[in-house]
N, C-alpha and C positions, 0 to 999 in steps of 0.2 A: 504493500500500500504506500510506503514511503516514497518509492521510486515514481509512482504515479503522480503524487503531489509535486515532486521535484520537476518532473517533465512538464506538467501543466504550468508551473511557474516559469520554467525555461522557455516554453512556447510563448507565454505572455510577454516576457521581457524581450524576447527576440522580435515579436510582432510589434511592440511599442517602438523599440529603437529602429527596427528596419523600416517601418512606415514613416517614422518621424524624419529621418534623414535620407531615405531612399535606398537603403542598403539591402533590403530584402530579408534580412534576419539570419540567413544561413551562416554568416560569419560568426555568429554567436552560438547557434545550434550545434554545429559540428564540433567545436572544442568542448562544449558542455557535455555532449554525448560521450566523447572520448574520455573526459575526466570522470564522469559517473561510472563508466566501464572500468577505469583504473581502480575506483573505490570498491569494485565488486558488486555494484548495484544493478548493472546491466550485463547480462550474459550474452554470448553469441553476437558480439559486436566487433566488426572490423572497420578500418577507416573507410572502406568502400561502402559498407552498410550505413555508416554514419552520414556519408555524402548522399546516398540514395534516399535515406529518410528525410534529410534536409531538403532535397529537391521536391519531394512530395509536399512537405509542410509549406514551402514557398508558393505553391499553387494557391493555398488558402490565404496566406499573408498578402500575396499579390492581388488576389481577387477582392479580399475584404477592404484593403486600403484603396484600391482603384475605385470601388463603388462609393467609398466615402469621398474621394477627391472629385468624382464625377459631379457630385452635388454642388461643388464649388467651381465647376467648369475650369479645372486646371489641367486636365488630361489632353494632350495633343495626340489624337488617335492616329493621324496620318504619319507623324514622326515615329510613333510607337511601332506601327506596322512596317515602316521602312527599315527601322533599326533591327526589327525582329528577323528580317531577311538575312542579316549577318549573324545575329546572336543565336538563332535557332540551329543552323548547321554547326556552328562553333561549339555549342553545348553538347551536341550529339557526339562529335569527335572527342571532346574532352572527357565525356563519360566513358568512352571505350578505353582511352589512355589511362584513366583512373585505375582500372583493374590490374594494370601492370605494376603498380607501386606497392611495396611492402610497408609495414607500419613505420619503420624508422625513416624511410625515404619520404613517406607521406608527411610525417611530422616536420621534417626538415624543409620540404618545399612549401607546405602550407604555412609553417611558421614564418618563413621568409616572405611569403605573399602577404600575410597579415601585417607584418611590420611595414611593408611597402604601402599598404592601405592606410595605416596609421600615419605615416609620413605625409601621404597625399592629403589626408584630413588636416594635418598640422599646418601645411603650407598652402592649402587651398585658397584661403582668403588673402594670402599675402602675394600670391602670384598675379601678375598682370594678365588679363585676358588676351589671348591671341585673336586679333580681329580678322576672322576669315569671312565675314559677311560680304566684303567687297567681291570675293570670288565665289560666293554662294549662288547656286542656281535655284534654291528654294528658300525664300525669305518670308518671315511671318511677323506679325505684331501681336502684343498681348497687353491688355490694360488691367492692372490689379484693382483691388477694392478701394485703394487710396487715390485712384485716378492716374497713377504713374504709368507711362506707356513704354514698353520694351520692344526692341526690334532684334530678332535673332534669325539665323539661317545657316545653311550648310549645303555641301555638295553630297547628294545621296551616295555616290560611289565611295567617297572618303568615309562617310558615316558608316556605311555597311561594312567596310573593311575593319574599322575600329571596333564595331560591335561584334564582328566575328572573333576577334581576339578576346574581347570581354566575355563572349559566350563560351569560348574554349575554357577560360579560367573558371567560369560558372559551373560547367559540366565536370571539370577536373576536381574542383574543391567544394562544390555544393554551396556556393556563397551568394548566388543570385545575380551577381554582376553589377548591381547598383552602386557598389562601393567604388567602381571604376568609371562607370558611365556617367554618373552625376557630375563629378568634377570635369570630365571631358565635355559634357554638354554646356557647363557654365563657362569654362575657360576657353574652349575652342570655338563654340558656336554661339556664345553669349545668351544662352537660355536664362530667363529669370529663374532664380532658385526654386520658387514654389512650383513652377511648371516642370522644371527638371526633375524634381523629386516625384511629383505625381505621375509624369510620363514614364519615369524609371520604373515605378511600381507596376505600371501597365505592361512594360517590357518584361519585367521579372515574372509576371503572371504567365505571359505567353511562352517565354523561354522555359519556365519550370515545367510546363506541360510536356514539351518534347523531351526535356532532360529526364523527367520522371518516367516516361514511357521506356526510354533506353535503360534506365537503372532497374525498373521493374522486370524488363526482359532479361537483364543480367542477374536477377535474383538478389539485388542489393537493398531491398526494402524489408525491414522487420516491422510488420504491420501493427503489432501490439504497441510498439513504441511510437509509431506514427500517430495512431489513434489517440494516444495519451497527450501528444503534443498539439494536435490540431485545434481543440477548443481554446486553449490558451493563446495560440498564435492568431486565431481568427479575431478574438476580442481584443487582443493586444494590438493588432494592426489597426482596428477601428479606433482604439484609444490614441495610438500614435498619430494617425491621420487627423484626429480631432485636435490634438495638442499642436500639431503643425499649423493648423489654421488659426490658432489663437496666440501662439508664442513664437519667439525666435528660437531657432535650434542651436545657437552658438554654444550654449552651456552644455547641451547634450553631446554635441560633436566634440567639445573639449574633453569631456569625461570619456567618451567612447574611444578617442584616440589613445588615451592613457591605458584603458582596459585592453585595447587591441595590442598595444606595445608589450604589455605584460604577458598576454596570451601568446603572442608571437615568440617572445624570448623563451618562454617555457617550452613551447613545442620544438623550437630549434635545439634547446638543451637536450630534450628527450630524443630528438632525431640523431644527435651526435653521440650522446653518452647513454641513451636508453637501451 
C-alpha cells in the first residue's frame, strides 16, 4: 500500500511541474521510479521499464494540461502538428535504442542529459534570443491577456529537424521532450513563454502516444505501476496548468533546476561507480 501512495504523489508532483513549465513530467518520473526500485519498493523494474511507464503517464499529463490550456487559447495547434512530424519518428527510434542500454550506461547518459537540462533552465532567461523571424516562412502573432502582442515564427524544415532530435531524447529517456523544446521555441523562434509551454504540452501528448505504442510493443510497461501513477499525474497536470495561468514560473524553474542538478549528479555517480 505504501508504494501506491508514493506513486500517486510522484505522479502528482510530476504532473504539476511538467505542466507548469512545459517539461512533460517524465524527467521526474523516471528517476523517482528508479530510486523507489533501489529502496526495494518496486520489483521487476529496469531502466527500460521505467522509461516505458513514463511515456504512458505523459499521455495523460499531456492531455490533461492541453485541455486546461485550450480554455485559455494558448495552444498553437498548427505548430504542434508540424513539430510532431519531427518528434514522432525521433521518439520511435529513441525507444528502440533505449533497449540496448544496461543500467549503468542508462544512469550515466540520463544523468548527463538531466544536468544539461538543468543548465538550459539556468541560463534560459539570460540568453539573448536568436532572431530567426526574418528568415521564417511561417510567422504568427499572439496577444496575451494584458494586451501585449508577440510576433514569432520559424522555418518548418528547421523546426522539424530540431524536434526530431528532441523526440529521439524523449523516446530514449522517457522525458517528454518539453525540457528541450520550450527553450528552443523561446530562444530560436521567439515564442511567448505561455504559448511555448502550452504548445509543448500538446506536442508531448502527441509524441507520448507513438512512444508508448513502441514501448508497449517492446514489453516495457509495468501496468500496475502505470495505473498507480496516472490519477496523480492527471490532476497534477491540471493543477500545474492552473498555476501557470495565475503565477510566474520563475521560482518553480529555479527550484527545478537545482533538483535536476542533484538528480543528474546522483545518476552519473551511480553510472560510474554503481
